[in-house]
Structure formats: C-alpha cells, structure tokens
C-alpha positions as CSV (number, residue, x, y, z in Angstrom):
1,M,31.9,-50.4,-21.1
2,S,35.8,-49.4,-20.8
3,S,35.3,-46.1,-23.1
4,I,32.4,-45.2,-21.0
5,V,34.5,-45.5,-17.5
6,E,37.4,-43.5,-18.5
7,D,35.2,-40.5,-19.5
8,P,35.2,-38.7,-15.6
9,G,32.3,-36.4,-17.6
10,I,29.4,-38.6,-17.9
11,P,27.2,-39.9,-14.7
12,L,26.5,-43.7,-14.8
13,V,23.3,-43.6,-13.0
14,G,20.9,-40.3,-13.4
15,V,22.3,-38.8,-16.8
16,N,21.4,-35.2,-17.8
17,K,20.4,-34.8,-13.6
18,R,23.5,-35.0,-11.2
19,Y,26.1,-34.8,-13.9
20,K,28.0,-31.9,-11.1
21,M,28.5,-35.1,-8.9
22,Y,30.5,-37.3,-10.8
23,R,33.2,-35.1,-11.8
24,D,36.7,-33.7,-10.8
25,Y,35.6,-29.5,-11.3
26,T,38.7,-27.3,-10.3
27,S,38.1,-24.7,-7.7
28,F,37.8,-22.0,-10.4
29,E,35.0,-24.5,-11.7
30,R,33.7,-24.7,-8.1
31,Q,33.6,-20.5,-7.2
32,E,32.0,-20.4,-10.7
33,L,29.1,-22.7,-9.6
34,K,28.6,-21.3,-6.5
35,S,27.6,-17.9,-8.0
36,K,25.3,-19.4,-10.5
37,R,24.1,-21.2,-7.9
38,F,23.3,-18.4,-5.7
39,A,22.1,-15.9,-8.7
40,T,18.1,-16.3,-8.6
41,V,15.9,-14.3,-6.6
42,G,14.2,-17.1,-5.3
43,S,18.1,-18.4,-4.4
44,R,19.3,-15.3,-2.8
45,L,16.0,-15.3,-0.2
46,A,16.6,-19.2,0.4
47,K,20.2,-17.7,1.9
48,R,18.9,-14.7,2.8
49,K,16.5,-16.8,5.8
50,E,19.5,-19.5,6.5
51,L,22.0,-16.0,7.5
52,F,18.9,-14.8,10.2
53,R,18.3,-18.2,11.4
54,K,22.1,-18.8,12.3
55,R,22.6,-15.0,12.9
56,K,20.5,-15.4,15.4
57,Q,21.5,-17.8,16.8
58,V,25.1,-17.0,17.6
59,C,24.0,-13.7,19.3
60,D,22.5,-15.9,21.7
61,I,25.4,-18.0,22.5
62,A,27.3,-14.4,22.5
63,L,24.6,-13.4,24.8
64,G,25.3,-16.7,27.3
65,L,28.9,-16.4,27.3
66,A,28.5,-12.5,27.8
67,I,26.2,-13.4,31.0
68,A,28.2,-16.1,32.6
69,G,31.6,-14.1,31.9
70,I,29.8,-11.4,34.2
71,V,28.5,-14.3,36.7
72,F,32.1,-15.8,37.2
73,M,33.1,-11.9,38.0
74,V,30.8,-11.0,41.0
75,I,31.4,-14.7,42.2
76,E,35.1,-14.0,42.1
77,T,34.9,-10.4,43.5
78,E,32.2,-11.0,46.4
79,L,34.3,-14.9,47.8
80,D,36.6,-12.5,47.9
81,F,35.7,-10.0,49.6
82,A,33.5,-12.1,51.7
83,G,36.7,-13.3,52.7
84,Y,36.4,-17.2,51.8
85,I,39.0,-17.1,48.8
86,T,42.3,-15.5,48.4
87,R,43.6,-13.3,45.2
88,S,46.1,-16.0,45.2
89,S,44.4,-18.8,45.9
90,L,43.8,-22.2,43.0
91,A,39.7,-21.4,43.2
92,S,40.2,-17.6,42.2
93,Y,42.7,-18.4,39.4
94,L,39.8,-21.4,38.4
95,L,37.4,-18.3,38.7
96,K,39.4,-15.9,36.6
97,M,40.1,-19.0,34.4
98,C,36.7,-19.4,34.0
99,I,35.7,-15.9,32.6
100,T,39.5,-15.7,30.5
101,A,37.4,-18.2,28.7
102,S,33.9,-17.3,28.2
103,T,35.8,-14.2,27.1
104,V,38.1,-15.8,24.4
105,A,34.6,-17.6,22.8
106,L,33.0,-13.9,23.5
107,L,34.9,-12.5,20.8
108,I,34.8,-15.8,18.7
109,F,31.3,-15.5,18.6
110,L,31.4,-11.5,17.8
111,A,33.7,-12.3,14.7
112,M,31.4,-14.8,14.1
113,Y,28.6,-12.3,14.2
114,H,30.2,-10.2,12.2
115,R,31.1,-12.0,9.9
116,V,27.6,-14.0,9.4
117,D,26.3,-9.8,9.4
118,I,28.8,-9.1,6.6
119,Q,27.4,-11.8,4.3
120,L,23.7,-10.6,4.8
121,F,25.2,-7.8,3.5
122,T,26.6,-8.9,0.6
123,V,23.6,-10.8,-0.1
124,N,21.2,-7.6,0.9
125,N,22.8,-5.8,-2.4
126,S,23.5,-8.6,-4.4
127,V,28.1,-7.5,-4.1
128,D,30.2,-10.5,-4.4
129,D,33.2,-8.4,-2.8
130,W,32.8,-8.0,1.4
131,R,35.6,-5.5,1.4
132,L,32.2,-2.7,0.6
133,A,30.7,-3.3,3.6
134,M,33.2,-2.1,5.4
135,N,33.0,0.6,6.0
136,C,33.8,3.5,8.9
137,R,31.3,3.2,10.3
138,R,30.7,0.1,11.0
139,V,35.1,-0.7,11.3
140,F,34.7,1.4,14.3
141,G,32.0,-0.2,15.6
142,M,33.1,-3.6,15.9
143,T,36.7,-2.9,17.1
144,L,34.7,-0.6,19.4
145,E,33.1,-4.1,20.3
146,F,36.2,-6.1,20.7
147,I,37.5,-3.4,23.3
148,I,34.9,-3.5,25.5
149,C,34.4,-7.3,25.6
150,V,38.1,-7.5,25.7
151,I,38.4,-5.8,29.3
152,H,38.3,-8.8,32.3
153,P,39.8,-9.5,35.4
154,I,43.8,-11.6,34.7
155,P,45.1,-14.3,37.0
156,G,46.9,-12.7,39.5
157,K,47.5,-10.8,42.8
158,F,48.1,-6.7,41.3
159,Y,47.0,-3.8,43.4
160,M,46.8,0.2,42.4
161,T,46.2,3.0,44.8
162,W,43.6,6.0,44.9
163,T,41.8,8.4,47.3
164,T,38.7,8.1,49.5
165,M,37.4,11.2,51.3
166,N,35.1,11.0,54.1
167,S,31.6,12.8,54.1
168,D,31.4,13.9,57.1
169,S,35.3,16.4,57.5
170,K,36.1,18.5,54.0
171,N,39.7,17.3,54.9
172,D,39.3,13.8,56.0
173,S,40.8,12.2,53.5
174,K,43.5,8.7,53.2
175,T,44.8,7.0,50.4
176,V,43.4,2.9,50.2
177,S,44.6,0.1,48.0
178,V,42.7,-1.3,45.4
179,P,42.5,-4.5,43.5
180,V,43.4,-3.8,39.5
181,D,40.4,-6.2,39.2
182,V,38.0,-2.9,40.2
183,M,39.1,-1.5,37.6
184,L,38.6,-4.7,35.1
185,S,35.5,-5.7,36.5
186,L,33.8,-2.3,35.5
187,P,33.5,-2.9,32.0
188,M,32.5,-6.1,32.2
189,V,28.9,-4.6,32.8
190,L,29.1,-3.0,29.4
191,R,29.5,-6.2,28.0
192,L,24.6,-6.3,28.3
193,Y,24.4,-3.9,25.3
194,I,24.5,-7.6,24.0
195,V,20.4,-7.6,25.2
196,S,19.5,-5.2,22.9
197,R,20.7,-7.7,19.8
198,T,19.0,-10.2,20.9
199,I,15.6,-8.3,21.6
200,L,16.2,-6.9,18.3
201,L,16.6,-10.2,16.2
202,H,14.0,-12.1,18.1
203,S,11.7,-9.9,17.9
204,R,7.9,-10.7,16.0
205,L,8.4,-7.5,13.6
206,Y,12.4,-7.5,13.0
207,Q,11.4,-11.4,11.3
208,D,8.6,-10.8,9.8
209,A,8.9,-10.5,5.9
210,S,5.4,-8.5,5.7
211,S,6.7,-6.3,8.2
212,Q,10.0,-5.9,6.5
213,S,8.6,-5.2,3.1
214,I,6.2,-2.0,4.9
215,G,8.8,-0.6,6.5
216,A,11.3,-0.5,3.1
217,L,8.2,1.1,1.4
218,N,7.6,3.4,4.2
219,R,11.6,4.4,4.5
220,I,11.5,3.0,8.1
221,H,14.1,1.0,8.8
222,F,13.6,-1.8,11.9
223,N,16.9,-0.9,14.1
224,F,16.4,-1.4,18.5
225,R,15.3,2.2,18.4
226,F,12.2,1.4,16.6
227,I,11.4,-1.8,18.2
228,F,11.4,-0.3,21.5
229,K,9.3,2.2,20.4
230,S,6.1,0.0,19.6
231,L,7.4,-2.4,22.5
232,M,7.1,1.4,24.3
233,A,3.8,1.8,22.7
234,L,2.4,-2.2,23.6
235,Y,4.2,-3.1,27.3
236,P,5.1,0.7,28.7
237,D,4.2,-1.0,32.3
238,Y,6.2,-3.8,31.7
239,L,9.3,-2.9,30.0
240,L,9.6,0.6,32.7
241,A,9.3,-2.0,35.7
242,I,12.3,-3.9,33.8
243,I,14.5,-1.4,33.4
244,M,14.0,0.1,36.6
245,V,14.5,-2.8,38.6
246,S,17.7,-4.0,35.9
247,M,18.9,0.2,36.3
248,L,18.5,0.2,40.4
249,T,20.8,-3.8,40.3
250,I,23.2,-3.0,38.3
251,A,24.6,0.4,39.6
252,S,24.0,-1.0,43.1
253,W,26.4,-3.7,42.3
254,S,28.2,-1.4,40.7
255,L,28.4,0.9,43.3
256,H,29.5,-1.8,46.4
257,L,32.2,-2.4,43.9
258,C,33.5,1.3,43.7
259,E,33.4,1.2,47.3
260,M,34.0,-1.6,49.2
261,Y,37.5,-0.9,49.8
262,G,36.9,2.4,51.6
263,D,34.6,2.3,54.9
264,A,32.5,-0.9,56.1
265,V,28.8,1.4,56.0
266,H,29.6,1.6,52.6
267,A,31.1,-2.1,51.8
268,N,27.5,-3.2,53.0
269,F,25.1,-3.9,49.7
270,L,22.4,-2.7,51.4
271,N,23.5,0.6,51.6
272,S,24.7,0.8,48.4
273,M,21.4,-0.1,47.2
274,W,19.6,2.6,49.2
275,M,22.1,5.3,48.5
276,I,21.3,4.3,44.3
277,A,18.5,4.9,45.8
278,I,17.4,7.6,46.5
279,T,19.8,8.8,44.0
280,F,17.6,7.6,41.2
281,L,14.9,9.2,42.5
282,T,16.4,12.5,42.9
283,I,15.5,13.1,46.7
284,G,19.2,12.2,48.0
285,Y,18.9,12.1,51.5
286,G,22.3,13.0,52.7
287,D,22.9,9.9,55.0
288,I,25.4,8.1,52.8
289,V,27.4,9.5,50.0
290,P,30.5,7.5,48.1
291,T,33.9,8.2,48.6
292,S,35.6,7.7,45.7
293,Y,35.5,9.4,42.3
294,C,34.4,5.7,41.1
295,G,31.4,6.2,44.0
296,R,30.5,9.9,42.5
297,G,30.9,8.8,38.9
298,I,28.0,6.1,39.5
299,S,26.2,8.1,41.2
300,V,26.0,11.0,38.5
301,V,25.1,8.6,35.8
302,T,22.6,7.0,38.2
303,G,21.0,10.2,38.5
304,I,20.6,10.8,34.8
305,M,19.2,7.8,34.0
306,G,16.5,8.6,36.8
307,A,16.0,11.7,35.4
308,G,14.4,9.8,32.4
309,C,12.8,7.4,33.8
310,T,11.1,9.9,35.7
311,A,9.9,11.2,32.4
312,L,9.2,7.8,31.2
313,V,6.7,7.6,33.7
314,V,5.0,10.2,33.9
315,A,4.8,10.2,30.3
316,V,3.1,6.7,30.4
317,L,0.9,7.4,33.4
318,A,-0.5,10.4,32.0
319,R,-1.7,8.1,28.4
320,K,-3.3,5.8,31.1
321,L,-5.1,8.3,32.4
322,E,-6.3,9.5,29.0
323,L,-9.8,8.6,28.0
324,S,-9.4,7.0,24.2
325,R,-11.8,8.5,21.8
326,S,-15.1,5.7,22.5
327,E,-13.8,6.7,26.0
328,K,-14.1,10.8,25.8
329,Y,-17.0,10.5,22.9
330,V,-19.0,8.3,26.1
331,H,-17.8,11.3,28.7
332,D,-19.2,14.2,26.3
333,F,-22.3,12.5,25.5
334,V,-23.0,12.6,29.4
335,L,-22.6,15.4,29.9
336,D,-23.7,17.3,27.2
337,I,-27.3,15.2,28.5
338,D,-26.8,16.0,31.8
339,L,-25.9,19.8,31.1
340,D,-28.9,20.2,28.6
341,K,-30.9,19.1,31.7
342,R,-29.5,21.7,34.4
343,L,-30.7,24.3,31.9
344,K,-34.4,23.1,31.4
345,N,-34.8,22.9,35.4
346,E,-32.9,27.0,35.7
347,A,-35.7,27.8,32.9
348,A,-38.2,26.5,34.8
349,N,-37.1,28.1,38.1
350,V,-36.7,31.2,36.3
351,V,-40.4,30.6,35.4
352,K,-41.3,29.9,38.2
353,Y,-39.7,32.3,40.8
354,G,-40.0,35.2,37.9
355,W,-44.4,34.6,38.5
356,F,-43.9,34.3,42.1
357,V,-41.6,37.5,41.9
358,Y,-45.2,39.0,40.3
359,K,-47.7,37.3,42.5
360,F,-45.7,39.0,45.5
361,N,-44.8,41.9,44.1
362,N,-49.0,42.4,43.6
363,T,-49.1,41.4,47.0
364,T,-47.1,43.7,48.8
365,K,-48.6,46.6,47.8
366,T,-51.6,45.7,50.3
367,N,-49.8,43.4,52.9
368,P,-46.6,44.5,53.5
369,T,-45.6,41.3,55.8
370,K,-44.8,39.6,52.3
371,G,-41.8,42.1,51.8
372,A,-39.2,39.2,52.7
373,Q,-40.8,36.6,50.4
374,L,-40.8,38.6,47.6
375,L,-37.2,39.2,48.5
376,R,-36.3,35.3,48.5
377,H,-38.0,34.5,45.3
378,Q,-35.6,37.5,43.8
379,R,-32.8,36.2,44.8
380,K,-33.5,32.6,43.4
381,L,-35.1,34.1,40.5
382,L,-31.6,35.7,39.6
383,Q,-29.4,33.1,41.0
384,A,-31.3,30.4,38.3
385,I,-30.3,33.1,36.0
386,Y,-27.1,33.2,36.6
387,N,-27.3,29.4,36.5
388,I,-28.2,29.8,33.4
389,R,-25.4,31.1,32.0
390,E,-22.9,29.5,34.7
391,I,-24.3,26.1,32.7
392,K,-24.4,27.5,28.6
393,C,-20.6,28.9,29.0
394,S,-20.1,24.8,30.2
395,Q,-21.7,23.4,27.1
396,R,-19.8,25.9,24.3
397,R,-16.4,24.9,26.9
398,L,-16.9,21.2,26.0
399,M,-18.2,21.6,21.9
400,D,-14.2,23.6,22.2
401,Q,-12.9,20.5,23.4
402,S,-14.9,18.0,21.9
403,V,-13.3,19.7,18.5
404,T,-9.6,17.5,18.7
405,L,-7.2,17.3,16.0
406,V,-8.5,13.3,15.5
407,E,-12.3,15.1,14.9
408,V,-10.4,18.3,13.2
409,N,-8.8,15.4,10.8
410,K,-12.0,12.9,9.9
411,T,-13.4,15.6,9.5
412,Q,-11.3,17.3,6.5
413,S,-10.8,13.8,5.5
414,D,-14.5,13.5,4.9
415,M,-14.8,15.9,2.8
416,S,-12.1,15.4,1.1
417,D,-14.0,12.2,0.1
418,G,-16.8,13.8,-0.5
419,I,-15.5,16.7,-2.6
420,D,-14.0,13.1,-4.8
421,Q,-17.6,11.9,-4.9
422,V,-18.5,15.1,-6.0
423,K,-16.2,14.9,-9.4
424,L,-16.7,11.4,-10.5
425,R,-20.6,12.0,-10.3
426,Q,-19.7,15.4,-12.0
427,V,-17.2,13.3,-14.7
428,A,-20.0,10.7,-15.0
429,L,-22.7,13.6,-15.7
430,E,-20.4,15.5,-17.9
431,E,-20.1,11.8,-19.7
432,K,-23.6,11.6,-19.7
433,V,-24.8,15.1,-21.3
434,N,-22.0,14.3,-24.0
435,C,-23.9,10.6,-24.9
436,I,-27.5,12.6,-25.1
437,E,-25.8,15.4,-27.0
438,G,-24.1,13.1,-29.5
439,K,-27.8,11.3,-29.9
440,V,-30.0,15.1,-30.3
441,S,-27.5,15.8,-33.1
442,L,-27.8,12.7,-35.0
443,I,-31.8,12.6,-34.5
444,Y,-31.1,15.7,-35.9
445,D,-29.0,14.9,-38.6
446,H,-31.9,11.9,-39.2
447,V,-35.0,14.2,-39.4
448,L,-33.0,16.8,-42.1
449,S,-32.6,14.0,-43.6
450,I,-35.8,13.0,-43.7
451,S,-36.9,16.6,-44.8
452,S,-35.1,17.1,-47.3
453,R,-35.9,14.0,-49.7
454,L,-39.8,14.1,-48.0
455,P,-40.7,16.8,-51.2
456,H,-39.0,14.1,-54.0
457,K,-42.1,11.9,-52.2
458,I,-44.2,13.9,-52.9
459,D,-43.5,14.5,-56.2
C-alpha cells in the first residue's frame, strides 16, 4: 500500500481514465497535452465556436463602453455650454473622469477583441505561432483603432483660438476662444465604427455554419460590405431611414459643437439641424451658413453623404416600383388580350365602314345629297385602318419588351437542358443499336454453324 501511495503516476480512483488529474506535470508536458488536446478537427471546431462567442461578447461590451463615453461627453459639453457647470467645477471633473474610465476600459476590451481574433486566426489556419497573423494590414488597423478610441476630453480647463467669419460681410472676421475639448470631442463620434462590427458579428449569415461553407465554396468573404448588401436587399427602406436619421443627428450635433462659440444664431441646435438638413438634401438656401472651418468641413462631408443617400433612395424607389417577374407576365398578358380585342374591333370597323363607303358611293350617283355621309364614312374607314397599324406596332413593342435578359437566360437554359436530354437519348439509342448488332451477329454465326452441319446430317 505504501508503494502505491509513493508513486504519483498511479491514480487511486479511475485507473486508465483520469490519469492526468492525479499527476503533477511539468510546464512542458502541460503545453504538449494542450497542443494534443486541440489537434483533432472536432476539438478545433469546438474551440472555434467558443472563440466566436467570446469575440461577440467582447465586441458588445466595447460598443456599450464607446456609446457610454459619447453620452458622457455630450452631457458634459451641453451642461457647460448652458452654464449649469464650468470646466473647473467638480461635476465637470467627475464627468470627464467617467469619460476617461470608459476610454481606458474600451481600450482594454479592444485589446481583448484583437487577442481573440488572433487566436481565431491560428485555429482557422491550424498554426501555432500567433505572430503569423500580425501582417501589416492588421497592425495598421489595430493602431488606427487605438488612436481613434484614445482621443477624449481630458479633465481641466484648456482653451485655444480660431477665426470665425461673418456670412453677411466678407471682411468681417473675429478670433474667438474655444475650449480644447471641442477638438477632442469630435473624434469620439468615430467610435461608432464598432456598430458595423457588432452588426457583422450578430448577423445570421455570419453565425450560420452552412452559410459560411457555401460562401467559402463560392469564394465569398463574409465581411461588413456583404452583410450590408444583404440587409439592403432585404430591408432597404428601414435601413435607409435609420442611416439618414443617424447621419442627420450626428452631423447636426457636430456642427452645433463647432459653431456654438461663434454667435447666437449658430449656437442654436435647431438652427444647426436646419442647416444640416438643407445641406443633406442638396438644397442650400443660404440663410444659415457655417462661420468656422470646422463647421464648413462638416457641411462638406454632409453634402457628400446626402448625395450618396439620395442616390440610394432613388435606386430603392426604382426597384420598389419595378414590376416583378410574375407581375410583368400578368401585365403583358392583359395588355396582349386588350390589344387583340381592339384589333378585332378595328377590323370589324374596316369592314363596316368599307360597306358604307361602297353603299353611299353608288347612291351618290343618283342622289348627290349623300356626299357628306360618304366623306364621313371614308374618314372613319381611314381612321380604322390607321388604328389597326398602331395596334400592330403596340403588339410588336410589347413583344420586344417582354423578351428580357431573364427570358433569354431561361430560354438558353431550357435549350441546353433539351440538348442534354437529346444527347442522353442518343447515347442510349447507340447502346441499344450496338446490343442489337451483337445479337444479330450471334444469330448469324449460329445460323452459319447450323447450315455447316446440315449436309453432314443429311448424309
């Protein structure tokens, strides 16, 4: 009994089942066991699923921290501009400390996100060295993300000066004192890029393993651009409405932040919303214009976004108003029936008025007062002939419009299927003919053998 207890390699319970739980391994042995644990395909898939879940969870927390920092920044800026607090007061320090704390936590969770992403790369590619995932593009993206997320208003009272110009007079310019927090608050809006990452990770297409497999077979990379296209195809009206309202709100507040220290007209948030809406819709009344270079830059960006959204709205409306394939078939069928009815009616009118012309042409020789009726029926006859020509042209145009690329593609596919069926039948026919030829040759040989034996039997 003592010899068994002294040997740490023999377990007391569960022999040959849980051996590793009762043995003290070295660090090298633990690393080797860990590598063997994830050596199979099933274990790698399990680890990949766990990393997917962890990455989505970390991204959700990072998005919450980014939005919390932006909300604290907006509250502090608006309270200071309204005069409820000052930048040297305790409330301002507390709000900025909350912004700083959320920023630090956001940077930590971004680091955790990229760490999980690198681990996922190593699992997907079956590599052990994480440095293989650190290419120039990934390093540049990580650095840019940290630079964007690290910028935030710091506690304290710091000012800078910039020049504002009056819109009524070209030479009327003045220098105003602006807090440094204005330039540190605007880049915080860029933290909303995490929304696109969250939408990607929560997308049903991205989470579904079958969709990933089909995309890999068709060389489709599941990124945010593909998810955005799929959402635009499914819910174009809702998505466009959300994008436009979000852009208008963010641009209005950004312009309000840049112009709040210029004059009273531009400091009003409703006036900023009015100017952004007019610029976004590419109208530009000119009653309110930005006075600072910061506001002018935001107005230019708003105009570019407005032109893009207008093009998207026009494309979506055109697609919504376009008839579907089945609707187009029904519409063309109804028009074809209507044109056929009109053609028959006009043909009947030609026969009818032709008979009247023939009738009144004979009666005018004896009764000259019937000449006016003859002319009226002749005009109606010519109008009926002209209507027949127009109806036939309409039928030809309808036939030309009904043959679209979809019908051509369908016709081509039907023809290819028919040709394949003919080839299969031809092959089957050739096999049957060869079989018949073989049987006929066997019968012929058998007949020859019988005929060669026949004289001997007669003898």
